[in-house]
C-alpha positions as CSV (number, residue, x, y, z in Angstrom):
1,M,11.8,3.4,-20.5
2,V,11.4,0.9,-23.3
3,Q,15.2,0.7,-23.7
4,Q,15.9,0.5,-20.1
5,K,13.3,-2.5,-19.7
6,E,15.0,-4.4,-22.5
7,I,18.1,-3.8,-20.5
8,Y,16.3,-5.1,-17.4
9,D,15.0,-7.9,-19.1
10,Q,18.3,-9.1,-20.6
11,Q,19.9,-8.9,-17.1
12,C,17.3,-11.2,-15.7
13,K,17.9,-13.7,-18.2
14,L,21.8,-13.5,-17.1
15,V,20.5,-15.1,-13.6
16,T,21.1,-18.9,-13.8
17,P,18.4,-21.4,-12.7
18,A,20.4,-22.3,-9.6
19,E,20.8,-18.6,-8.6
20,A,16.9,-17.9,-9.4
21,I,16.0,-20.7,-6.8
22,V,18.1,-19.1,-4.2
23,L,16.7,-15.6,-4.7
24,N,13.0,-17.0,-5.1
25,N,13.4,-18.7,-2.0
26,F,14.9,-16.0,0.1
27,P,12.3,-14.3,2.4
28,S,11.2,-11.1,0.8
29,A,8.2,-9.1,0.1
30,K,6.0,-10.5,-2.8
31,A,5.5,-8.2,-5.6
32,V,2.1,-6.6,-5.5
33,E,0.3,-7.2,-8.8
34,Y,-1.7,-3.9,-9.7
35,R,-4.3,-3.9,-12.3
36,H,-4.3,-1.1,-15.0
37,G,-5.2,2.1,-13.3
38,D,-4.8,1.1,-9.6
39,R,-1.4,2.9,-9.4
40,K,-0.5,5.9,-11.7
41,G,2.2,8.3,-11.7
42,C,1.8,12.1,-12.0
43,L,-0.1,13.5,-14.7
44,K,2.3,15.1,-17.5
45,R,2.9,18.8,-16.8
46,T,2.0,18.5,-13.2
47,R,4.4,18.5,-10.2
48,G,7.2,19.6,-12.4
49,A,9.1,21.6,-10.0
50,I,9.4,18.7,-7.3
51,L,10.1,16.0,-10.0
52,N,13.0,18.2,-11.7
53,E,14.6,18.7,-8.1
54,I,14.4,15.0,-7.3
55,E,16.1,13.8,-10.7
56,L,18.7,16.5,-10.1
57,W,19.4,15.1,-6.5
58,A,19.7,11.5,-8.0
59,R,22.4,12.6,-10.7
60,D,24.4,15.0,-8.5
61,S,27.2,13.2,-6.7
62,R,27.5,16.3,-4.5
63,K,24.2,16.2,-3.0
64,P,23.2,14.3,0.2
65,P,22.7,10.8,0.0
66,V,19.3,10.7,1.7
67,Y,16.2,12.7,0.2
68,W,13.1,12.7,2.4
69,L,9.9,13.9,0.6
70,N,8.0,15.0,3.7
71,G,4.0,15.4,3.2
72,L,0.8,15.1,4.9
73,A,-1.9,12.3,4.1
74,G,-3.3,13.2,0.5
75,T,-0.9,15.4,-0.8
76,G,0.5,13.0,-3.4
77,K,3.6,11.5,-2.0
78,S,3.3,8.1,-3.3
79,T,2.1,9.2,-6.8
80,I,5.2,11.4,-6.9
81,A,7.4,8.3,-5.6
82,Q,6.0,6.0,-8.5
83,T,6.6,8.9,-11.0
84,V,10.4,9.2,-9.4
85,A,11.0,5.3,-10.0
86,E,9.8,5.7,-13.4
87,R,12.2,8.2,-14.1
88,I,15.0,6.9,-12.6
89,F,14.4,3.5,-14.0
90,A,14.4,5.2,-17.5
91,D,18.0,6.7,-16.6
92,G,19.1,3.3,-15.4
93,Q,20.0,4.4,-11.9
94,L,16.9,2.6,-9.9
95,G,18.4,-0.2,-8.3
96,A,15.4,-1.1,-5.7
97,S,12.1,0.2,-4.5
98,F,9.9,-0.7,-1.7
99,F,6.4,0.4,-1.3
100,C,5.2,0.1,2.1
101,S,1.7,-0.5,2.4
102,R,-0.6,-1.3,5.8
103,D,-2.7,-3.3,3.2
104,F,-0.3,-6.1,3.0
105,Q,1.3,-7.9,6.0
106,D,5.0,-8.3,4.2
107,R,4.9,-4.3,3.1
108,R,4.0,-3.1,6.7
109,D,6.7,-5.2,8.4
110,L,10.1,-3.5,8.6
111,K,12.0,-6.6,8.9
112,F,11.0,-7.2,4.9
113,I,12.6,-4.1,3.7
114,F,16.3,-4.9,3.5
115,P,15.8,-8.4,2.2
116,T,13.5,-7.4,-0.5
117,V,15.8,-4.5,-1.6
118,A,18.8,-6.9,-1.4
119,V,16.8,-9.3,-3.5
120,Q,16.1,-6.6,-6.2
121,L,19.4,-5.4,-6.2
122,A,20.9,-8.9,-7.0
123,R,18.4,-9.4,-9.8
124,N,19.5,-6.0,-11.2
125,Y,23.1,-6.2,-10.8
126,P,25.4,-9.4,-11.7
127,E,28.2,-7.9,-9.6
128,F,26.1,-7.5,-6.6
129,R,24.4,-10.9,-7.3
130,S,27.7,-12.8,-7.5
131,I,28.3,-11.6,-4.0
132,F,24.9,-11.8,-2.4
133,V,23.9,-15.2,-3.6
134,P,27.1,-17.2,-1.8
135,L,26.4,-15.0,1.1
136,I,22.7,-16.3,1.8
137,Q,23.7,-19.7,0.8
138,S,26.2,-19.9,3.7
139,D,24.0,-17.9,6.2
140,P,20.3,-18.2,5.2
141,E,19.1,-17.1,8.6
142,I,20.2,-13.3,7.8
143,A,16.8,-12.5,7.0
144,H,15.8,-13.2,10.6
145,E,18.4,-11.3,12.3
146,S,18.0,-7.6,13.6
147,L,17.5,-4.6,11.1
148,Y,21.1,-3.6,11.8
149,S,22.7,-6.8,10.8
150,Q,20.3,-7.2,7.8
151,M,21.5,-3.9,6.2
152,D,25.1,-4.5,7.1
153,K,25.2,-8.0,5.7
154,L,22.7,-7.9,2.9
155,I,23.2,-4.3,1.6
156,V,26.2,-2.4,2.8
157,R,28.8,-5.2,2.4
158,P,27.8,-6.4,-1.1
159,L,27.4,-2.8,-2.1
160,K,30.9,-1.9,-1.1
161,E,32.4,-4.7,-2.7
162,S,30.6,-4.4,-6.0
163,D,31.1,-0.7,-6.0
164,I,27.7,-0.2,-7.3
165,S,26.2,3.3,-7.9
166,T,22.5,3.3,-7.8
167,V,19.3,4.9,-6.0
168,I,16.9,3.1,-3.8
169,I,13.4,4.2,-3.0
170,I,11.4,3.3,0.1
171,D,7.9,4.9,-0.2
172,A,5.4,5.5,2.7
173,L,7.6,4.5,5.5
174,D,5.1,5.6,8.0
175,E,2.9,2.8,6.9
176,C,5.2,0.1,8.4
177,K,4.6,-0.7,12.4
178,D,7.4,0.6,14.4
179,E,7.4,0.7,18.0
180,E,10.7,2.8,18.4
181,P,10.4,6.5,19.4
182,A,12.7,7.2,16.4
183,S,12.1,5.3,13.4
184,A,14.4,1.8,13.5
185,I,14.8,1.9,9.7
186,L,16.2,5.6,9.9
187,S,18.3,4.6,12.7
188,V,20.1,2.0,11.0
189,L,20.4,4.0,7.9
190,G,22.0,6.8,9.6
191,Q,24.8,4.3,10.7
192,F,25.7,3.1,7.5
193,V,24.9,5.7,4.7
194,S,28.3,7.1,4.8
195,H,29.9,3.8,4.2
196,I,28.2,3.5,0.5
197,P,28.8,6.9,-0.8
198,K,27.8,5.8,-4.4
199,V,24.1,4.9,-3.2
200,K,21.3,7.2,-2.8
201,F,17.9,6.6,-0.7
202,F,15.0,8.2,-1.7
203,V,12.2,8.2,1.2
204,T,8.7,9.4,1.4
205,G,6.6,9.6,4.5
206,R,4.1,11.8,6.8
207,P,5.9,13.6,9.2
208,E,5.1,11.5,12.1
209,P,6.8,12.0,15.3
210,R,8.8,8.9,15.0
211,I,9.9,9.5,11.4
212,R,10.8,13.3,12.3
213,E,12.9,12.0,15.2
214,G,14.6,9.5,13.0
215,F,15.5,12.2,10.6
216,R,16.8,14.3,13.4
217,L,19.2,11.8,14.5
218,P,22.7,13.4,14.0
219,L,24.2,10.9,11.8
220,L,21.2,11.1,9.6
221,A,20.3,14.7,9.8
222,E,23.4,16.0,8.0
223,A,23.1,13.4,5.3
224,T,19.6,14.2,4.6
225,G,17.9,16.6,2.2
226,V,14.2,17.4,2.8
227,F,11.3,18.7,0.8
228,V,8.0,19.4,2.6
229,L,5.3,18.8,0.1
230,H,2.3,20.5,2.1
231,E,4.5,23.7,2.0
232,V,4.6,24.1,-1.6
233,E,3.5,27.3,-2.8
234,S,-0.7,27.0,-2.9
235,S,-0.8,28.7,-6.3
236,Q,1.4,26.2,-8.0
237,V,-0.5,23.1,-6.2
238,N,-3.8,24.5,-7.3
239,S,-2.8,24.8,-10.7
240,D,-1.7,21.2,-10.8
241,I,-4.9,20.1,-9.3
242,R,-7.0,22.1,-11.7
243,L,-5.0,20.7,-14.7
244,F,-5.6,17.0,-13.3
245,L,-9.2,17.9,-12.7
246,R,-9.5,19.3,-16.4
247,H,-7.8,16.2,-17.9
248,S,-10.1,13.8,-15.6
249,F,-13.3,15.6,-16.7
250,S,-12.3,15.4,-20.4
251,E,-11.6,11.7,-20.2
252,L,-15.0,11.5,-18.5
253,K,-16.9,13.2,-21.3
254,G,-15.1,10.9,-23.6
255,R,-16.8,7.8,-22.1
256,R,-20.4,9.4,-21.2
257,R,-22.6,11.2,-23.6
258,G,-24.5,14.5,-23.4
259,L,-22.3,16.4,-21.0
260,G,-21.2,19.2,-23.5
261,D,-18.9,21.9,-22.1
262,W,-19.4,20.8,-18.4
263,P,-18.2,21.3,-16.0
264,S,-18.1,25.2,-15.9
265,S,-15.2,27.2,-14.8
266,E,-16.9,28.2,-11.6
267,Q,-17.5,24.7,-10.8
268,L,-13.8,23.5,-11.4
269,D,-12.9,26.8,-9.1
270,L,-14.9,25.5,-6.3
271,V,-13.6,22.0,-6.6
272,C,-10.1,23.2,-6.6
273,E,-10.7,25.4,-3.6
274,R,-12.2,22.6,-1.8
275,A,-9.3,20.3,-2.5
276,A,-7.2,22.6,-0.5
277,G,-4.0,21.2,-1.9
278,L,-5.2,17.8,-1.4
279,F,-4.8,15.5,-4.7
280,V,-6.6,12.8,-3.0
281,Y,-9.6,15.0,-2.7
282,A,-9.5,15.7,-6.5
283,V,-9.2,12.0,-7.2
284,A,-11.9,11.0,-4.7
285,T,-14.3,13.8,-6.5
286,I,-13.6,12.4,-10.1
287,K,-14.4,8.8,-9.0
288,F,-17.6,9.8,-7.1
289,V,-18.9,11.8,-10.1
290,D,-18.0,9.0,-12.6
291,H,-20.1,6.4,-10.9
292,K,-21.6,4.4,-13.7
293,N,-25.1,4.1,-12.5
294,N,-25.7,8.0,-12.0
295,N,-25.6,11.1,-14.1
296,P,-22.1,13.0,-13.5
297,K,-23.7,16.5,-13.6
298,N,-26.1,15.6,-10.6
299,Q,-23.2,13.7,-8.7
300,L,-20.9,16.8,-9.0
301,E,-23.8,19.2,-8.0
302,H,-24.6,16.9,-5.0
303,I,-20.9,17.4,-3.8
304,L,-20.9,21.3,-4.6
305,R,-24.1,22.0,-2.6
306,L,-23.8,19.9,0.3
307,P,-23.8,22.3,3.4
308,T,-21.2,20.0,4.9
309,S,-18.9,20.9,2.0
310,S,-18.7,24.7,2.3
311,A,-16.7,26.8,-0.1
312,H,-15.1,28.5,2.8
313,E,-13.6,25.0,4.2
314,G,-11.3,24.8,1.2
315,R,-9.9,28.0,1.6
316,T,-8.1,26.9,4.6
317,R,-4.7,25.3,3.5
318,F,-4.1,21.9,4.5
319,R,-6.9,20.8,6.9
320,P,-7.3,17.1,5.8
321,N,-9.0,16.1,8.8
322,K,-11.8,18.5,7.9
323,T,-11.6,18.9,4.0
324,L,-11.5,15.2,3.4
325,D,-13.9,14.4,6.3
326,S,-16.5,16.4,4.9
327,L,-16.2,14.8,1.2
328,Y,-16.1,11.2,2.9
329,M,-19.1,11.9,4.8
330,S,-20.8,13.1,1.9
331,I,-20.3,10.0,-0.4
332,L,-21.2,7.5,2.6
333,Q,-24.5,9.5,3.3
334,E,-25.3,9.8,-0.6
335,A,-24.6,5.9,-1.0
336,F,-26.5,4.9,2.1
337,D,-29.5,7.4,2.5
338,D,-31.9,5.1,3.9
339,D,-31.5,5.1,7.8
340,D,-32.1,1.5,8.3
341,S,-30.5,0.1,11.6
342,E,-30.3,-3.5,10.3
343,D,-28.8,-2.4,6.9
344,D,-26.5,0.1,8.7
345,S,-25.1,-2.8,10.9
346,K,-24.4,-4.9,7.7
347,V,-22.7,-1.6,6.1
348,R,-20.4,-1.4,9.2
349,S,-19.7,-4.8,9.1
350,V,-18.6,-4.9,5.5
351,L,-16.5,-1.5,5.9
352,G,-15.4,-3.1,9.1
353,V,-13.6,-6.0,7.1
354,V,-12.3,-3.7,4.3
355,V,-10.3,-1.4,6.7
356,L,-9.4,-3.7,9.5
357,A,-8.4,-7.3,7.8
358,A,-4.7,-8.2,7.9
359,N,-4.7,-8.1,3.8
360,P,-7.0,-7.1,1.2
361,L,-10.0,-9.4,0.8
362,S,-12.4,-9.9,-2.1
363,P,-16.0,-9.5,-1.8
364,S,-16.7,-13.3,-1.9
365,T,-14.2,-13.8,0.9
366,I,-15.7,-10.9,3.0
367,A,-19.2,-12.4,2.3
368,A,-18.0,-15.9,3.7
369,L,-16.3,-14.4,6.7
370,L,-19.4,-12.4,7.6
371,G,-22.2,-14.9,6.6
372,I,-24.0,-12.8,4.2
373,D,-24.7,-13.0,0.6
374,C,-21.8,-11.9,-1.7
375,E,-24.0,-10.0,-4.2
376,D,-25.1,-8.0,-1.3
377,V,-21.6,-7.2,-0.1
378,F,-20.8,-6.2,-3.6
379,L,-23.5,-3.8,-3.9
380,R,-22.7,-2.0,-0.9
381,L,-19.1,-1.9,-2.0
382,S,-20.1,-0.7,-5.2
383,S,-22.2,2.3,-3.8
384,I,-19.1,3.6,-2.4
385,H,-16.7,2.9,-5.4
386,S,-15.1,6.4,-5.3
387,L,-13.5,5.5,-2.0
388,L,-12.3,2.0,-2.9
389,I,-10.0,0.1,-5.7
390,L,-12.8,-2.2,-6.6
391,Q,-12.8,-4.6,-9.6
392,E,-16.0,-6.0,-11.3
393,D,-14.6,-9.6,-10.4
394,I,-16.1,-10.4,-7.0
395,D,-12.9,-12.7,-6.2
396,S,-10.4,-9.7,-6.8
397,P,-9.3,-7.9,-3.4
398,V,-10.9,-4.6,-2.6
399,R,-9.1,-2.0,-0.7
400,P,-9.1,1.7,0.2
401,F,-7.9,3.8,-2.5
402,H,-6.0,6.0,0.1
403,K,-5.0,5.4,3.5
404,S,-6.9,8.5,4.8
405,F,-10.3,6.8,4.6
406,P,-9.6,4.0,7.0
407,D,-8.0,6.9,9.3
408,F,-11.4,8.7,9.0
409,I,-13.7,6.0,9.3
410,V,-12.2,4.4,12.6
411,D,-11.8,7.9,14.3
412,P,-15.0,8.7,16.3
413,T,-14.1,12.4,16.5
414,R,-14.0,12.6,12.4
415,C,-16.6,10.0,11.6
416,I,-19.2,11.6,13.9
417,N,-22.3,9.8,12.2
418,E,-22.6,6.5,14.0
419,R,-24.2,5.0,11.2
420,F,-20.8,4.7,9.6
421,H,-18.2,4.7,12.1
422,V,-16.2,1.4,12.5
423,S,-14.9,0.8,16.0
424,P,-12.1,-1.5,16.0
425,P,-12.7,-3.3,19.5
426,S,-16.3,-4.1,18.2
427,H,-15.3,-5.2,14.7
428,H,-12.4,-7.2,15.5
429,P,-14.3,-9.5,17.5
430,K,-17.0,-10.1,14.8
431,L,-14.4,-10.8,12.2
432,L,-13.0,-13.4,14.8
433,A,-16.2,-14.9,15.1
434,G,-16.6,-15.2,11.3
435,C,-13.4,-17.0,11.3
436,L,-14.2,-19.5,13.9
437,R,-17.5,-20.1,12.3
438,L,-16.0,-20.9,8.8
439,M,-13.2,-23.1,10.4
440,N,-16.1,-25.1,12.2
441,Q,-18.0,-25.5,9.1
442,R,-15.4,-26.4,6.7
443,L,-12.3,-27.8,8.0
444,E,-11.8,-31.4,7.5
445,K,-9.3,-34.2,8.1
446,N,-6.3,-33.9,6.1
447,M,-7.8,-31.4,3.6
448,C,-4.4,-30.9,1.8
449,K,-4.2,-34.8,1.3
450,L,-0.7,-34.9,2.7
451,P,1.2,-37.9,2.9
452,D,1.4,-39.7,6.6
453,S,4.1,-38.6,8.9
454,V,5.8,-35.4,7.4
455,T,6.5,-32.1,8.4
456,N,5.2,-29.2,6.5
457,R,8.9,-28.2,5.4
458,E,9.1,-32.0,3.7
459,V,6.1,-31.1,1.5
460,D,7.6,-29.4,-1.5
461,D,4.1,-28.2,-3.0
462,L,2.6,-27.3,0.4
463,R,1.6,-23.7,-0.8
464,E,0.2,-25.2,-3.9
465,R,-1.8,-27.8,-2.0
466,I,-3.1,-25.3,0.3
467,E,-4.3,-23.0,-2.6
468,R,-5.7,-25.9,-4.5
469,Y,-7.8,-27.3,-1.3
470,L,-8.8,-24.4,0.7
471,D,-10.6,-21.4,-0.7
472,P,-9.5,-17.9,0.3
473,A,-11.7,-17.6,3.0
474,L,-11.0,-20.6,4.9
475,R,-7.1,-19.9,4.3
476,Y,-7.5,-16.4,5.9
477,A,-9.5,-17.7,8.9
478,C,-7.1,-20.5,9.6
479,N,-4.1,-18.6,9.3
480,R,-1.0,-17.6,11.3
481,G,-1.0,-20.9,13.4
482,T,1.9,-21.4,15.8
483,N,4.4,-19.6,13.7
484,T,4.2,-16.0,14.4
485,S,7.7,-14.8,13.2
486,P,7.3,-12.1,10.8
487,M,9.8,-13.7,8.6
488,A,7.8,-17.0,8.3
489,T,8.9,-19.3,5.4
490,P,6.7,-18.9,2.4
491,S,5.1,-22.3,3.0
492,A,3.9,-21.1,6.5
493,H,3.2,-17.2,5.7
494,L,-0.3,-16.9,4.4
495,Q,-2.8,-14.0,4.9
496,S,-3.8,-13.6,8.6
497,P,-6.7,-12.2,10.5
498,P,-6.1,-9.3,13.0
499,L,-6.2,-11.4,16.1
500,S,-3.7,-14.2,16.0
501,V,-6.4,-16.7,17.6
502,C,-7.0,-18.9,14.9
503,S,-4.2,-21.5,14.2
504,W,-3.9,-24.7,12.3
505,R,-1.3,-27.5,13.0
506,R,-0.8,-30.8,11.5
507,S,-1.3,-33.6,13.7
508,S,0.6,-37.0,13.5
509,C,-2.5,-38.6,11.8
510,S,-2.0,-36.0,8.9
511,G,-5.2,-34.3,9.6
512,W,-5.6,-30.7,10.4
513,R,-6.8,-29.1,13.8
514,C,-7.6,-26.0,15.2
């Protein structure tokens, strides 16, 4: 890994300043900055069989050019994809990766996938870059064309001309918005994959109808190998989960005193049973038990003795809508045990922003949009830290640690306790009202101190001005404007609310208006 990183760094240094400007200005998804511990690969000695199989596939030119890791929510697809990316990178084979995410606007939009992959390939391979840079200089609108044209011009033609052998990873494809009955990305991939025989595509995603139909398309079906993650032998998965739990509890005991030989083998067995093959259950359990203000032993006992989490439940394989639901409901009930209608309303409002906002927002931004105290917001979020990626900094974005939690809390058939259920039709208008209120309170004439009679495109430092003069909450409230193109220019493409009703536009007098 260290050697390959050095090679990559040296390659990046070969990018000339002129080429760097072209690549930086080409519309592509921004890199997501993860803090330490946000995203981890597989624990050593776990997932050995599947990881070895994928590595053999990547190295063997006789294997199908496409590999689909098919798995239900919580079975560990993204963790495996992260580990695969690390291993293939260490072998010098990784050309590009795109980790889809419903939490980020540019990572849930299909039109960002091919441009982002192309930019990464250009940074990694000088021979690709020498073809790609002149191409987008002569035709910068390629990024706004159809998926078919994007892949043909940005990916296939440069790869054929440069004759590169590489692996491209696309993780969590089901998290991208797609209205087609068969995945639009997979449909295009099927039409071109035979034209670039030295390139392999590793794709992960839930077996949703459009994903399944995409891989059933004749051109792609014959070129794809499939691994169904939730059909792995249960004894093997349970062994990996038990190893993960033992390791995690051992780390916890290293940080907390007085835990002795806890947990017992019986307790460990019961947690494994209830996980029912879902790594996300094991992770959530560890996060819940490791709450800094509570005794870990009491936290674990609380989960194990709750009637809503019976031992029998875990023996039914792969029922994530049951196994996870009981855990999520237990955590919510433990965090907010007082039945207070006014407090419950605030809890639902805060959770509503976390799971419905267009992009992850910080506790301070959530507080500003809802008009409530920031410490109040942070306290409520801290109470359910095991369900979130939450930093100590109130200005750092917070988001669900797994997409199964938003799925649970917005579904009334799963989150059956009305105290916690988030109804999108009810909460979107609340967030909208908060955006409008904030705009009315804070917007002023020419807040970004722009010169007279200029358009946005004529202001070279527009993004810097926006970030300097408008706080994150106001930027979120004001965004999207009249430009609704998914491939908006960087200066116009800011975080946006779920309803595109708040807009800003520069008037002729250099002011801002809604």
